[in-house]
N, C-alpha and C positions, 0 to 999 in steps of 0.2 A: 400763446397770448391768453390771458384770463378772460373767461366769459362772464362778464359782470351782470348779465341778465339772469344768471343762475347763482348769484352770490347770496350768502346769508351771514348773519352776525350772531355772536353769543358773547356773554361776559359774566363774570362773577362780581357780586356786590355792586360797587359803583360802575364796574364794567358792564354789568347787566342793565343798569339804568342807562348807560351811554349807548349800548347796542339798540335798545328799544327806542330811545330818543332819536338816534340816527335814522331808524326806520321811519319814524314820524316825519322827520325833516327831509329825507332823501328817498326817492322812489326806487332806487336800484336794489337794495337788499330785499330779497323775496321772502325771507323768513328770519326769525330771530329767536334767541333764548335768553332768559334772565335767570341766572343761577343765584338765588337768595339775595337779590338786590331790591331795596325799596324803590318805589316809583314816586318818590317825593324828595323835595330838596332839604328836608330836615329829618332827623331820626324819628321824631314823634310824628308819624305819618297820618294821624287821624284827621287833621284839618285839611279840607279840600283846597284851601288857599295856598297850600304848600305843595300840592301835587304837581307832577310833571304833566306835560301835554298828553302823554300816553295815558296816564290815569284819567285825565279829564275828558279826553276825546276818543280814546281807543285807537286801534290800528285796523287796517284793512287787509293785512297779510298775517299768516299764522305765526304764533309764538307760544312756547310753554313758559310758565313760571314755575321754577323748581325751588322748593324751599327746604330749609332745615326743619328738624322736628319741631312742630308747633306752628310753623309758618304756612298758612293756607288762606284761601279766600275769606273764610270766616274770621280770621285773626289779624289779617293785614289789610286795612281799609284801602290802601293805595293799590292793592292787587284786585280787590273786589270791583273797583270802579271800572277798569278797562274791560272786565268781564261783561259789564252792563253796556258799555259804549262801543265795543269792537264789532265790526261786521265780519271779521275773520275768526277762524277757529282758534280758541284759546284753551290750553290745557293747564291745569294746576296739579303739580305732583309734589308730595311731601315725602321725604326720605326718613322713615322712623329711625331714631337713634342717632341722627346726624346733628352736626353743629355747623355754624357758619363757615368754618374753614374746611369742612368736608368736601366742598366743591373745588378745592385748590390742590396743588401738588403736595401740600403738607401731609395729606393722608398717606401718600406713598413714600415720601422722603423722611419724615420725622421718625418713624419706627426704625429705619436704618441708622439714622444719626444716634438715636437713643441706645443702640446696641454697642456703640463705641466703648471699649473697655475703660478708658480713662475719663469718660464724661459722666459727671454725677447726674443721676436720673432726675433729680429735682430741677436741674438746669433746663430740662426739656419740658417737664410737666408743671412746675410751680408757676402759677399765674399765666400759664399759656392760654392764649385765646383760641388755640387750635384743639385743646383737649376736649374730648366729648365723652369720655368714660372715666 
């Protein structure tokens, strides 16, 4: 049987938002992680009126914010806010050279797909939101 007193949550992008929002609303998750997800209801996360409750009020359990290259507390206002309002330990980590999709399975899967002999390379790289080099 699962020991829910020792459960945690993590998610990428909107899943990271959902993981931390769940922590805000539910006492059971003891830790969480947000992998390059904004903590706002709109892409332009600068306006506090659009921030999630996590950004506005913080959390009382530990959670890292892991961002793509360029996303950190100084550049993502909805990340800086919980750093000011949380009573728990918060870590912010930025992975140099990464893109939003770096935190997904695409990093491991797409290179194998791209090696398929009959698949044109531009089908994988052209306009790909996963491409980071």
